[in-house]
C-alpha positions as CSV (number, residue, x, y, z in Angstrom):
1,M,0.1,0.1,-0.3
2,R,1.4,3.4,-0.7
3,T,2.7,5.8,1.8
4,I,-0.1,9.1,1.3
5,D,1.0,12.2,2.8
6,R,-1.4,13.9,5.3
7,S,-0.6,17.0,5.3
8,P,-3.2,19.7,4.1
9,E,-0.2,20.3,1.0
10,A,-1.0,16.8,-0.1
11,C,-4.1,17.1,-1.6
12,L,-4.4,17.0,-5.0
13,E,-4.9,20.7,-7.4
14,P,-8.4,21.5,-9.0
15,A,-6.6,19.9,-12.4
16,E,-5.6,17.1,-11.7
17,R,-8.7,16.4,-9.7
18,F,-10.6,16.6,-12.5
19,A,-8.3,14.7,-14.6
20,R,-8.7,12.4,-12.4
21,L,-12.2,12.2,-12.4
22,R,-12.3,12.5,-16.3
23,L,-10.3,8.8,-16.4
24,A,-12.6,7.8,-13.7
25,R,-15.4,8.3,-15.5
26,S,-14.2,7.1,-19.3
27,P,-15.5,4.2,-20.5
28,G,-12.8,0.6,-20.2
29,I,-11.0,2.2,-17.5
30,G,-11.8,0.6,-14.2
31,P,-9.6,0.8,-11.0
32,K,-7.0,-0.6,-12.2
33,S,-5.8,0.9,-15.4
34,H,-6.7,4.2,-13.2
35,R,-4.0,3.4,-11.3
36,R,-1.3,1.9,-14.0
37,L,-2.5,5.0,-16.0
38,I,-1.4,7.5,-13.0
39,E,1.8,5.3,-12.7
40,R,3.1,4.9,-15.6
41,F,2.4,8.6,-16.9
42,G,2.9,11.1,-13.7
43,S,-0.2,12.1,-12.9
44,A,-4.1,12.3,-14.9
45,R,-2.9,15.2,-16.4
46,A,-0.4,13.7,-18.7
47,A,-2.7,10.4,-18.4
48,I,-4.7,11.8,-20.3
49,E,-3.0,13.3,-23.5
50,A,-1.1,10.8,-23.9
51,L,-4.1,9.0,-24.1
52,P,-5.2,9.4,-27.7
53,R,-1.6,7.9,-28.8
54,L,-2.4,4.4,-27.4
55,L,-6.1,4.4,-27.8
56,A,-4.5,4.7,-32.1
57,T,-2.7,1.4,-31.2
58,G,-5.9,-0.4,-31.1
59,R,-4.4,-2.1,-27.3
60,W,-7.0,-0.7,-25.8
61,P,-11.0,-1.8,-27.4
62,G,-14.3,0.1,-25.9
63,V,-12.1,2.2,-23.8
64,E,-13.6,6.3,-24.8
65,L,-12.5,8.7,-22.9
66,A,-15.2,11.1,-20.6
67,A,-16.1,14.4,-22.7
68,P,-15.3,17.2,-20.2
69,D,-18.6,18.8,-20.4
70,R,-19.7,15.9,-18.9
71,V,-16.9,16.0,-16.2
72,E,-17.3,19.8,-15.1
73,A,-21.9,18.6,-14.9
74,E,-21.3,16.3,-12.8
75,L,-19.2,18.8,-10.7
76,E,-21.9,21.2,-10.5
77,A,-24.3,19.1,-9.7
78,I,-21.8,17.4,-7.0
79,G,-21.5,20.9,-5.3
80,A,-25.5,22.2,-5.4
81,L,-25.7,18.7,-3.6
82,G,-23.6,19.8,-1.1
83,A,-21.7,16.3,-1.4
84,R,-18.1,15.0,-1.1
85,L,-14.9,13.3,-4.3
86,L,-12.7,12.2,-2.0
87,F,-9.7,10.8,-3.7
88,V,-7.7,7.8,-3.4
89,D,-4.7,9.5,-3.1
90,E,-5.8,12.5,-0.9
91,P,-6.0,11.8,2.7
92,D,-9.6,12.2,3.6
93,Y,-9.9,8.4,1.5
94,P,-10.9,5.8,3.6
95,E,-7.3,4.0,4.9
96,R,-9.1,0.8,5.1
97,L,-10.9,0.7,2.0
98,R,-7.6,1.9,0.6
99,A,-5.8,-1.2,1.2
100,L,-8.0,-2.7,-1.6
101,A,-5.6,-3.3,-4.9
102,D,-9.5,-2.2,-7.2
103,A,-10.2,0.1,-4.4
104,P,-12.1,3.3,-5.8
105,P,-10.4,6.0,-7.3
106,V,-12.5,8.3,-6.4
107,L,-15.8,8.0,-4.0
108,L,-18.7,10.5,-3.5
109,A,-19.9,10.7,-0.7
110,H,-22.8,12.6,0.6
111,G,-23.0,13.6,4.4
112,A,-21.0,12.5,7.8
113,V,-17.1,11.5,6.2
114,E,-15.8,11.6,8.7
115,L,-17.9,8.7,9.3
116,L,-16.0,6.5,6.6
117,G,-12.5,6.7,8.8
118,L,-14.6,5.1,12.0
119,P,-14.3,1.6,13.2
120,S,-16.8,0.1,11.1
121,V,-18.9,-4.0,10.7
122,A,-20.9,-4.4,8.0
123,V,-24.2,-6.0,8.4
124,V,-26.2,-7.3,5.5
125,G,-28.1,-10.8,4.5
126,A,-30.9,-12.1,2.9
127,R,-33.2,-9.3,0.7
128,N,-36.4,-11.2,1.0
129,A,-35.2,-11.8,4.4
130,S,-37.9,-13.5,7.3
131,A,-39.5,-10.8,9.2
132,H,-37.3,-12.4,12.5
133,G,-34.5,-12.2,10.8
134,R,-34.8,-8.3,10.2
135,L,-35.9,-8.0,13.9
136,L,-33.3,-9.4,14.4
137,A,-30.3,-7.9,12.3
138,E,-32.1,-4.0,13.3
139,R,-31.2,-5.4,17.4
140,L,-28.0,-6.3,16.4
141,A,-27.2,-3.1,13.9
142,R,-28.7,-0.8,17.0
143,E,-26.8,-2.1,19.9
144,L,-23.7,-1.9,17.9
145,S,-24.2,1.5,16.6
146,E,-25.3,2.3,20.8
147,A,-21.7,1.1,21.2
148,G,-20.1,3.5,19.0
149,L,-19.8,1.5,15.8
150,V,-20.6,3.1,12.2
151,V,-22.8,0.6,10.1
152,V,-21.9,-0.3,7.0
153,S,-24.7,-1.7,4.0
154,G,-26.4,-1.5,1.0
155,L,-29.7,0.1,1.1
156,A,-31.1,-3.4,-0.2
157,R,-34.7,-4.2,1.0
158,G,-34.5,-6.8,3.8
159,I,-31.6,-7.0,6.0
160,D,-29.6,-4.2,5.0
161,T,-32.6,-1.5,5.4
162,A,-32.6,-3.4,8.9
163,A,-29.5,-2.6,9.9
164,H,-29.1,0.8,8.6
165,G,-32.8,1.4,10.5
166,G,-31.3,0.2,13.7
167,A,-27.7,2.3,13.0
168,L,-29.4,5.0,12.8
169,E,-31.1,4.6,16.2
170,G,-27.2,4.5,18.4
171,R,-25.0,6.4,18.9
172,G,-22.7,5.0,16.0
173,S,-25.2,5.8,13.6
174,T,-24.6,3.9,9.4
175,V,-23.2,4.2,6.3
176,A,-24.8,3.6,3.1
177,V,-23.0,2.1,-0.1
178,L,-24.7,2.0,-3.5
179,A,-24.3,0.8,-6.7
180,S,-26.2,3.8,-8.2
181,G,-25.2,7.9,-7.6
182,V,-25.8,8.7,-4.4
183,D,-29.1,10.1,-5.6
184,Q,-30.6,7.5,-6.6
185,P,-32.3,5.1,-3.9
186,Y,-32.7,1.6,-4.5
187,P,-35.0,-0.2,-4.0
188,E,-37.5,3.3,-4.4
189,E,-39.0,2.7,-1.2
190,N,-36.2,3.8,0.7
191,A,-36.1,7.1,-0.8
192,E,-36.8,8.3,2.4
193,L,-34.3,6.2,4.5
194,L,-31.8,7.6,2.3
195,E,-32.9,10.7,3.1
196,R,-32.2,10.2,6.4
197,I,-29.2,8.9,6.6
198,A,-27.5,11.6,4.0
199,G,-28.4,14.3,7.0
200,E,-27.1,12.0,9.7
201,G,-24.9,9.2,8.2
202,C,-23.3,9.3,5.0
203,V,-23.9,7.8,1.8
204,V,-21.0,6.9,-0.7
205,S,-20.5,5.8,-4.0
206,E,-18.4,5.3,-6.8
207,R,-21.0,5.9,-9.5
208,P,-21.5,9.3,-11.3
209,L,-25.1,11.5,-9.8
210,G,-28.2,10.3,-11.7
211,A,-26.4,6.6,-12.0
212,E,-29.2,3.5,-12.2
213,P,-28.4,0.8,-10.9
214,Q,-27.1,-1.9,-12.8
215,A,-26.6,-5.9,-12.1
216,R,-23.4,-5.4,-12.7
217,H,-22.7,-2.9,-10.3
218,F,-23.8,-4.3,-7.3
219,P,-21.1,-6.9,-7.1
220,R,-18.3,-4.2,-7.6
221,R,-20.2,-2.6,-4.9
222,N,-19.9,-5.1,-1.9
223,R,-15.8,-4.5,-2.3
224,I,-16.5,-1.5,-1.2
225,I,-19.1,-2.4,2.0
226,A,-16.4,-5.3,2.5
227,G,-13.7,-2.7,2.3
228,L,-14.6,-0.1,4.6
229,A,-15.4,-2.6,7.6
230,L,-13.7,-4.2,9.9
231,G,-15.1,-7.5,9.2
232,V,-18.5,-8.6,7.4
233,L,-21.8,-9.9,9.4
234,V,-24.3,-11.8,7.7
235,V,-28.1,-12.3,9.1
236,E,-29.4,-14.1,6.3
237,A,-28.1,-15.5,3.3
238,A,-29.6,-17.9,0.3
239,P,-26.5,-20.1,-1.1
240,A,-26.5,-17.6,-4.2
241,S,-26.6,-14.5,-2.4
242,G,-25.1,-11.3,-3.4
243,S,-24.8,-11.4,0.8
244,L,-21.5,-14.6,0.3
245,I,-19.9,-12.7,-2.7
246,T,-19.3,-9.9,0.4
247,A,-18.7,-12.3,2.4
248,R,-16.1,-13.3,0.1
249,L,-14.6,-10.0,-0.6
250,A,-14.2,-9.8,3.0
251,L,-11.9,-12.6,3.9
252,E,-9.4,-12.2,0.6
253,A,-9.1,-8.1,2.8
254,G,-8.3,-9.9,5.8
255,R,-11.7,-8.6,8.2
256,E,-13.6,-10.7,9.8
257,V,-16.5,-12.9,9.0
258,M,-19.6,-13.7,11.1
259,A,-22.7,-15.3,10.0
260,V,-26.2,-15.7,12.9
261,P,-26.9,-19.5,12.7
262,G,-30.5,-20.3,11.5
263,S,-32.6,-23.5,11.6
264,P,-31.4,-25.7,7.9
265,L,-35.4,-25.7,7.5
266,D,-35.2,-22.4,6.0
267,P,-33.6,-22.2,3.0
268,R,-32.7,-18.5,3.8
269,H,-30.3,-19.8,6.4
270,R,-28.4,-22.1,3.8
271,G,-26.0,-19.1,3.2
272,T,-25.8,-18.1,6.4
273,N,-24.5,-22.2,7.6
274,R,-22.4,-23.3,5.4
275,L,-20.9,-19.6,6.5
276,L,-20.6,-21.2,9.6
277,R,-19.1,-24.6,7.9
278,E,-16.3,-22.7,6.4
279,G,-15.0,-20.9,9.5
280,A,-16.7,-18.0,10.6
281,H,-17.2,-16.5,13.4
282,L,-20.9,-18.2,14.8
283,I,-23.2,-14.4,16.2
284,E,-26.2,-14.6,18.2
285,T,-25.5,-10.7,20.3
286,A,-23.3,-7.8,20.2
287,A,-21.3,-8.4,22.1
288,D,-20.0,-11.1,20.5
289,V,-19.2,-9.4,17.5
290,L,-17.3,-7.0,19.8
291,E,-15.4,-10.2,21.1
292,V,-14.4,-11.0,17.5
293,L,-13.4,-7.8,16.3
294,G,-11.6,-7.3,19.6
295,G,-8.9,-3.4,20.3
296,A,-10.1,-2.0,16.7
297,A,-13.6,-1.6,17.0
298,R,-12.9,0.5,19.5
299,P,-14.1,3.7,18.4
300,A,-13.5,7.1,19.4
301,V,-15.9,9.4,20.6
302,V,-19.2,10.0,18.5
303,A,-21.5,12.1,18.8
304,A,-25.5,11.0,18.8
305,P,-27.3,11.4,15.9
306,A,-29.4,13.6,17.5
307,Q,-26.3,16.1,18.4
308,R,-24.2,15.8,14.4
309,P,-26.9,19.1,13.0
310,N,-29.2,17.5,9.9
311,R,-27.4,18.8,6.5
312,R,-30.5,19.2,4.7
313,M,-31.5,21.7,7.5
314,S,-30.4,25.7,6.5
315,G,-30.7,25.8,10.8
316,A,-29.5,24.2,13.9
317,A,-32.2,21.6,15.2
318,P,-32.5,22.1,19.0
319,A,-31.8,19.0,22.0
320,G,-33.8,16.8,22.7
321,P,-34.7,12.8,21.0
322,A,-35.6,12.5,17.4
323,P,-39.0,12.7,16.4
324,A,-41.4,9.4,16.0
325,K,-41.6,10.9,12.3
326,A,-37.7,10.6,12.1
327,V,-37.3,7.3,13.8
328,A,-39.2,5.8,11.9
329,A,-37.6,6.5,8.6
330,G,-37.4,3.7,6.1
331,R,-40.7,2.5,7.1
332,P,-43.3,2.9,5.3
333,S,-46.8,3.5,7.3
334,L,-49.4,0.6,7.5
335,R,-51.0,0.0,4.2
336,P,-54.5,0.2,3.5
337,P,-56.8,-2.6,3.8
338,P,-56.9,-4.5,0.3
339,A,-59.6,-5.1,-1.5
340,E,-61.6,-9.0,-1.3
341,E,-60.0,-9.9,-4.2
342,D,-55.9,-8.4,-3.4
343,T,-56.0,-11.4,0.5
344,S,-54.4,-13.7,-1.3
345,A,-51.5,-11.2,-2.3
346,T,-51.7,-10.8,1.0
347,A,-51.5,-13.9,2.4
348,R,-48.5,-13.9,-0.2
349,L,-46.9,-11.1,1.3
350,V,-46.9,-12.2,5.2
351,L,-45.7,-15.6,3.9
352,E,-42.3,-14.7,2.5
353,G,-42.6,-12.7,5.9
354,L,-42.1,-16.1,7.5
355,G,-39.5,-18.5,9.1
356,V,-39.9,-21.2,10.7
357,E,-38.5,-19.5,14.1
358,P,-41.7,-18.4,15.5
359,V,-41.8,-14.3,15.2
360,A,-44.7,-12.2,17.3
361,I,-47.7,-11.4,15.3
362,D,-47.6,-7.7,15.8
363,D,-43.7,-7.9,15.3
364,L,-45.0,-9.6,11.5
365,A,-47.1,-6.9,10.9
366,R,-44.8,-4.1,11.7
367,Q,-42.0,-5.6,9.2
368,C,-44.3,-5.9,6.8
369,Q,-46.4,-3.6,7.4
370,I,-49.8,-4.4,7.2
371,S,-52.1,-3.2,10.0
372,P,-53.0,-6.3,13.1
373,A,-56.4,-6.3,11.9
374,V,-55.3,-7.1,7.6
375,I,-52.6,-9.2,9.1
376,Q,-54.7,-11.8,10.7
377,D,-57.2,-12.6,8.3
378,A,-53.4,-13.4,6.1
379,L,-52.9,-15.7,8.6
380,L,-56.1,-17.2,9.5
381,E,-56.0,-17.9,4.9
382,L,-52.5,-19.9,5.3
383,E,-53.6,-21.6,8.7
384,L,-56.4,-23.0,6.7
385,A,-54.0,-24.1,3.8
386,G,-51.2,-25.4,6.1
387,R,-48.9,-22.9,5.5
388,V,-48.3,-21.7,8.7
389,E,-48.9,-22.6,12.7
390,R,-49.0,-20.4,16.1
391,H,-47.4,-20.9,18.6
392,P,-47.6,-19.7,22.4
393,G,-47.1,-15.7,22.5
394,N,-49.2,-15.2,20.1
395,R,-46.4,-15.7,18.2
396,V,-46.7,-17.6,14.3
397,A,-44.0,-19.9,12.2
398,R,-44.1,-20.7,8.8
399,R,-44.8,-24.8,8.8
400,A,-41.9,-26.4,8.6
401,R,-42.1,-29.0,5.2
């Protein structure tokens, strides 16, 4: 890893920053080729001057230098949003991420950039997570955040959403890593959650503003999640889950890999159980995570989210507990009762949220954003169909087959 000069003079000159961004936005130039070009020619400006000659040789098919006006437009949009560019050779670039061989040459960050350098843990898992899994991820993230750690995740449905929501309730906050531009929520229902993270945590991406998510960019996003964190905790994951890619990338980067065990009857636990068989640390509580991370997890003093200024507000908010609406950010309001012909669709939604481990019906209703009256109708339909079974304590579970 290169030694970085952290003096104020180490920051790149504006012309070099522009050139580096232009190279990073050029199709066909990835992180490794970006680095090689700068190492070969001494600067991004010199590389851009030499690039037409290189392309003329025909040895770099598919490479096209980004137009300067597009880069100018992006810089103007970044300034209007209040976001920041972090270049890999500058002091404020996160140290752990810089250690990767394919570290992004440029990161776009919206929010509290200082969070990227604090001790952090990634909490990831299934998009079609069970209600039990989402509740557990939310609790673990909240307790880890309360211990002072920053929780990193990918803003996806299911476990990621629960982890961000829980972390925002603690003092360590959260970082969302996107496969789209930092201004493009994905999924769309997390738009409010994304806005809240930008105000109280930090949103990062290596992609330009306005970029739509594409399937091929999610594995690239996962390496950033793994690279920022001291370790990766997988709560639920099927055998082909993208969360297992994050775990593998974490292992390759020398980070800790942790997993929550689950029932072998639920396919959402097969990936995590496989990680445990392969040597991942077994996690049941936040204390287990802190024990695995050891001294590296001791955080610096971090202001609680309610004490950090909201960057989307023009004035300072008075100190005090967060309003109920803010605490519930990322959780849509209860859906209205569906029409009679939609009852089966509601039942499918409820069944998707259930695992073989019993969960309280009230918690299931909250996680599915369905009113208690409607969820009781759906549960009755599923019970008559033999798909669920009730347990003591007003709990319910998917019937094991």
